[in-house]
N, C-alpha and C positions, 0 to 999 in steps of 0.2 A: 504494500500500500504506500510505501514511501515513494516520493517523487511525483505523485499525482495530486492535482488540485481538487478535483471533484471525485468523490467516491460514494457509490450507492450499492445497496443490497436489496434484492427482491426475493421474497420467500413465499413458498406455497407448500401445502401439506394435504395429505389424504384424510386426516382427522384433526380435530382441534389440538394444537400443539403449542407449547411454549419453547422457544429457541433461545438459548443463552449464547450470546456472542462473547467469545473469549479472545484476548489478544496477548501477544508477546511483543513488547515495545522495545526491548533492548538486548535480547539474547542472553540476559543474565539473571533477571529476577523472576523468570518463569511466566506462567499463564495467569492472567487477571480477568475477572468478569468485567465486561464493559456494559452490557445492557441485556435485558430479557425482553423478547418481543413475542406477543401472543398472535398466533395465526389461526384463523377459523378455517375449517375444512372447505377446500375449493376456492378460497379467496386469496388473491395475491396481496402481500403487504410490502410496501417499499419503504426503506429506511435510508435517509441521506445522512452520511457522517458529517459532523461539523467541520467548518473551515479549520485547517491546521491539524486535523486528526491524522495520526500516523502510527503505523505498527509494522513490524517486520513479518509477523505471522498472524493469521486470524483463523479461528475455527468455530464451528457451531456445535452445540450440544442440545439434543432434543430431549424433552422430559418424558417421552413415550415412544414406543415403536410406531413408525409411520413410513410412508413413502413421501419423500419431500424433494423439492427443487430449490436450490439456492444459486442465484446469479449475482456475481460481483461485477460491477462496472467501474473501471478506473479511467478517468479522462484527464 
């Protein structure tokens, strides 16, 4: 995510699911919870990361078993 001005995430899931976004910002302090987003079954949710947000790694954790799509867009 570093080096891009605009970052967005679009999520969709087969069942109502809470996704926790976790980030590694410096390769040293490990994973940190950034935000939890609730996604209703069959509904796309778009999240825009704030200006200046940066992370080296990002991952998602679902609170239940589901089929999901996550699209990260870096511009």
